[in-house]
C-alpha positions in Angstrom: 6.5 7.8 2.0 6.6 10.1 -0.8 9.4 8.2 -2.8 7.9 4.8 -1.7 4.4 5.4 -2.7 6.0 6.5 -5.6 8.5 3.2 -5.9 4.7 0.6 -6.2 2.5 3.3 -8.3 5.8 2.9 -11.1 5.4 -0.8 -10.0 1.8 -0.7 -10.3 1.8 1.0 -13.5 4.8 -1.2 -15.4 5.4 -3.7 -13.6 9.0 -3.0 -14.3 10.4 -5.3 -11.4 14.1 -3.6 -11.8 12.9 -0.6 -11.0 11.4 -2.5 -7.3 14.7 -3.3 -6.5 17.0 -0.7 -7.3 15.6 0.4 -3.7 14.0 -2.0 -2.3 16.4 -5.0 -2.6 14.1 -7.6 -1.6 13.9 -11.1 -2.7 10.2 -11.4 -4.5 10.2 -15.4 -6.0 6.6 -14.8 -6.7 5.6 -11.9 -8.8 2.6 -12.5 -9.5 1.3 -12.2 -5.5 4.1 -9.0 -5.7 1.7 -7.4 -7.9 -0.9 -8.6 -6.0 -0.2 -7.1 -2.7 1.1 -3.3 -4.3 -2.3 -3.1 -5.9 -4.0 -4.4 -2.6 -1.7 -2.3 -0.4 -2.7 1.3 -3.6 -6.4 0.3 -3.4 -6.0 0.7 0.6 -4.0 4.0 -0.1 -7.2 5.1 -2.5 -10.4 4.1 0.1 -8.7 5.2 3.0 -9.3 9.0 0.9 -12.7 8.1 -0.1 -13.3 7.7 3.7 -11.7 10.9 3.8 -14.0 12.7 1.4 -16.5 11.1 3.4 -16.2 12.5 6.4 -15.7 16.0 4.6 -19.0 14.9 3.8 -20.7 14.4 7.0 -20.6 10.8 6.5 -20.0 8.8 10.0 -16.7 7.3 8.6 -13.5 5.6 10.0 -9.7 4.5 8.9 -9.6 1.2 8.9 -6.1 -1.1 8.5 -6.0 -3.5 5.7 -6.9 -6.6 7.1 -4.8 -9.4 5.4 -5.2 -13.8 5.4 -1.3 -15.6 5.5 -3.2 -18.1 3.9 -2.4 -15.8 0.9 1.2 -15.4 -1.2 0.4 -11.5 -1.6 -0.9 -11.0 2.0 2.8 -12.5 3.6 4.7 -11.2 1.7 3.5 -8.3 2.4 4.5 -9.2 5.8 7.4 -10.1 5.2 8.1 -7.0 3.1 6.9 -4.6 6.1 9.1 -6.7 8.4 11.9 -6.5 6.6 12.1 -3.5 4.0 13.7 -0.8 6.4 11.1 2.4 4.2 7.9 -0.5 5.0 9.1 -0.7 8.6 9.4 3.1 9.2 5.6 4.2 8.1 4.1 -0.1 8.4 3.2 -2.6 10.6 1.7 -5.8 10.2 -0.4 -6.9 14.6 -2.8 -9.1 14.4 -3.6 -10.5 10.6 -3.4 -5.9 10.0 -1.7 -3.9 8.0 -1.9 -0.2 9.0 0.4 3.3 9.4 2.4 3.0 12.5 1.4 5.5 15.1 4.8 7.6 14.2 3.1 8.6 10.8 1.0 11.7 11.5 -2.6 12.6 10.8 -1.9 14.8 7.7 1.5 12.5 6.3 -0.9 10.0 6.0 -3.9 11.7 4.4 -1.4 13.2 1.9 0.0 9.6 1.2 -3.6 8.7 0.0 -4.3 11.2 -1.6 -1.3 11.4 -3.7 -2.6 7.7 -4.8 -6.0 8.8 -5.3 -4.8 10.8 -8.0 -2.4 9.2 -9.3 -3.0 5.9 -9.6 -4.3 4.6 -12.3 -5.6 1.6 -12.7 -6.4 -0.6 -16.0 -9.3 -2.9 -15.9 -8.6 -6.3 -16.0 -11.4 -6.8 -18.3 -12.9 -4.3 -21.2 
């Protein structure tokens, strides 16, 4: 999963579609919505790790799937990629408008992935 996350982080930081396509030959016609999809998935990872930190502080929270609405183009892209890209398919699934880890992904691996994104996703603000 680390390689897939690194690919998402690289794309998010550079916007270079060639980096993504070199490992994930998935045709994306709507590049802007693809970028939104990557940003939202990474934000879901960051929030997941934040929830883990809250648990350590004794707060009663639980992990939640990323809710998607198929009326938005980025959600359709996420659904299509999750169902057709072998790397996404290995770790994630979409069901009933929710994107989440597959049950076969160990809890420790999930938390490590969330922590890695939390520590390495340097979000560039849209406005100063």
